[in-house]
NUGUGU-902393 format. One line per 3 residues: number of its first residue (from 0); their letters; for each residue x negated, y, z negated of N, C-alpha, C. Coordinates in steps of 0.02 Angstrom, whole numbers, padded with zeros to 5 digits, m for minus. Layout:
# NUGUGU-902393
NUM = A = X,Y,Z,X,Y,Z,X,Y,Z | ... $
END
This chain:
# NUGUGU-902393
0 = MNT = m00042,m00059,00000,00000,00000,00000,m00045,00062,00000 | m00023,00113,00034,m00061,00175,00039,m00055,00217,m00024 | m00106,00258,m00035,m00107,00305,m00091,m00110,00375,m00062 $
3 = FWY = m00069,00421,m00088,m00068,00490,m00065,m00079,00535,m00125 | m00112,00592,m00114,m00127,00640,m00167,m00091,00705,m00152 | m00059,00733,m00203,m00019,00794,m00196,m00036,00844,m00251 $
6 = EVV = m00017,00906,m00238,m00019,00959,m00289,00050,00991,m00290 | 00075,01005,m00351,00139,01040,m00357,00128,01113,m00340 | 00160,01136,m00287,00153,01205,m00265,00202,01250,m00302 $
9 = SID = 00264,01227,m00309,00314,01266,m00345,00369,01220,m00368 | 00407,01244,m00417,00464,01208,m00444,00525,01253,m00436 | 00578,01225,m00406,00638,01263,m00393,00698,01223,m00418 $
12 = GDY = 00717,01234,m00481,00774,01197,m00508,00761,01123,m00514 | 00801,01083,m00480,00795,01010,m00483,00746,00982,m00432 | 00709,01025,m00398,00663,01003,m00346,00594,01033,m00356 $
15 = ANL = 00544,00998,m00330,00475,01023,m00331,00448,01021,m00260 | 00408,01070,m00242,00375,01072,m00178,00304,01047,m00186 | 00287,00994,m00148,00221,00963,m00153,00182,00972,m00088 $
18 = RRT = 00116,00982,m00095,00072,00987,m00037,00020,00932,m00042 | 00009,00896,00014,m00042,00843,00015,m00111,00874,00008 | m00152,00842,m00032,m00220,00867,m00041,m00273,00819,m00014 $
21 = DIE = m00252,00759,00006,m00300,00710,00032,m00313,00719,00107 | m00273,00761,00140,m00284,00777,00211,m00273,00852,00221 | m00297,00878,00276,m00284,00948,00294,m00212,00954,00318 $
24 = SDE = m00170,00987,00278,m00101,00995,00298,m00070,01054,00261 | m00032,01094,00297,00005,01149,00266,00078,01130,00254 | 00095,01068,00271,00164,01045,00264,00182,01037,00191 $
27 = IKL = 00241,01059,00172,00266,01054,00104,00320,01001,00102 | 00317,00958,00051,00366,00904,00042,00411,00921,m00017 | 00476,00920,m00006,00525,00934,m00058,00543,00868,m00092 $
30 = VAR = 00534,00864,m00158,00546,00802,m00195,00590,00818,m00256 | 00639,00776,m00268,00682,00784,m00327,00640,00774,m00390 | 00650,00817,m00439,00611,00813,m00501,00625,00749,m00539 $
33 = ALL = 00682,00719,m00528,00698,00655,m00562,00649,00600,m00541 | 00616,00607,m00484,00568,00557,m00461,00497,00571,m00486 | 00487,00628,m00518,00421,00650,m00540,00415,00645,m00616 $
36 = PPE = 00353,00641,m00642,00345,00641,m00714,00373,00706,m00744 | 00405,00703,m00802,00438,00762,m00831,00389,00817,m00851 | 00325,00801,m00860,00275,00850,m00883,00247,00894,m00828 $
39 = IAE = 00271,00888,m00766,00240,00926,m00711,00249,01001,m00720 | 00202,01038,m00691,00205,01111,m00688,00170,01131,m00623 | 00176,01193,m00604,00142,01216,m00544,00067,01204,m00552 $
42 = GTK = 00036,01175,m00500,m00035,01160,m00502,m00051,01089,m00525 | m00002,01052,m00548,m00013,00983,m00570,m00034,00940,m00511 | m00084,00898,m00521,m00108,00851,m00469,m00071,00785,m00480 $
45 = LKY = m00047,00756,m00424,m00010,00693,m00427,m00039,00642,m00380 | m00032,00579,m00399,m00049,00523,m00355,00017,00486,m00341 | 00028,00470,m00277,00088,00433,m00257,00064,00365,m00232 $
48 = EWM = 00087,00313,m00267,00067,00245,m00249,00121,00198,m00273 | 00137,00147,m00233,00188,00098,m00249,00255,00132,m00267 | 00272,00183,m00228,00336,00219,m00234,00343,00252,m00303 $
51 = QYE = 00287,00274,m00333,00288,00308,m00397,00239,00366,m00396 | 00258,00421,m00429,00214,00478,m00438,00183,00474,m00508 | 00118,00489,m00512,00082,00487,m00575,00037,00548,m00581 $
54 = IV = 00035,00579,m00639,m00009,00637,m00649,m00081,00613,m00656 | m00125,00648,m00621,m00197,00631,m00626,m00236,00689,m00655 $
END
């Protein structure tokens, strides 16, 4: 399974905007906060693996 690395760019209500950091990309991914660890804040680094987000 692939592993992807993200950074929380912003939080807007029940959603967070994530930017990939493992590749050159300006694309922002909108993710429901219910799928993310509750401790996230802007600037938090995340690892996505096996359909789960984890703070690193």
